[in-house]
C-alpha positions as CSV (number, residue, x, y, z in Angstrom):
1,M,-1.5,25.5,-2.7
2,P,2.0,24.1,-2.2
3,E,2.3,20.7,-0.8
4,P,3.1,19.8,3.3
5,T,5.9,18.8,3.7
6,T,8.2,17.0,6.8
7,F,10.6,18.5,8.7
8,Y,13.7,15.6,9.5
9,R,17.1,15.9,11.4
10,F,19.6,13.8,9.6
11,H,22.9,12.5,11.7
12,W,25.7,12.0,10.0
13,P,28.8,9.5,11.2
14,D,30.9,12.2,12.2
15,G,28.8,14.3,14.5
16,V,27.4,16.4,12.4
17,S,23.4,16.8,11.9
18,S,21.4,19.0,9.6
19,E,17.9,20.2,9.3
20,G,15.4,20.4,6.2
21,R,12.3,19.7,4.9
22,G,11.2,17.6,2.1
23,M,8.5,15.6,0.9
24,D,10.6,12.5,2.0
25,V,14.0,11.8,3.3
26,A,15.3,11.4,-0.3
27,D,13.7,15.0,-1.4
28,A,15.2,16.6,1.5
29,L,18.2,15.8,1.2
30,E,18.3,16.5,-2.3
31,K,16.8,20.2,-1.2
32,L,20.0,20.3,1.3
33,G,22.4,19.7,-1.5
34,F,23.5,16.0,-0.7
35,G,22.5,13.4,-3.9
36,A,18.9,10.9,-2.8
37,E,21.5,8.6,-2.5
38,A,23.3,10.2,1.0
39,A,20.4,8.9,2.9
40,K,22.7,5.6,2.6
41,T,25.3,7.2,4.9
42,L,23.5,8.3,7.4
43,E,23.9,7.4,11.1
44,Y,19.8,8.0,11.5
45,Y,17.6,10.7,11.1
46,E,14.7,11.8,13.4
47,V,10.9,13.3,12.3
48,L,10.6,16.9,13.9
49,E,7.6,17.2,12.0
50,E,5.0,15.2,10.4
51,T,2.2,16.2,7.9
52,P,-1.1,16.2,8.7
53,A,-1.6,12.9,6.6
54,D,1.5,11.4,7.4
55,H,0.8,11.7,10.8
56,A,-3.0,10.6,10.3
57,R,-1.5,7.5,8.8
58,H,0.6,7.1,11.7
59,E,-2.2,7.2,14.1
60,M,-4.8,5.0,12.1
61,I,-1.4,2.4,11.8
62,K,-0.7,2.5,15.8
63,D,-4.0,1.9,16.6
64,A,-4.4,-1.0,14.1
65,Y,-1.3,-2.7,16.8
66,R,-3.4,-1.8,19.6
């Protein structure tokens, strides 16, 4: 069974955005043809769709701070 991946939208300083899937940000960028170090040049990125395990972990963290 393939590992679930997270879907990201990357925003670059020149106003261009790109979308990709990966186990993490570096993996998604590499699959798009960028080196993992490209993450340092991003303006920001968005998580558009989390893996079920990531979603559950984030919900547990939010609950801990309520």
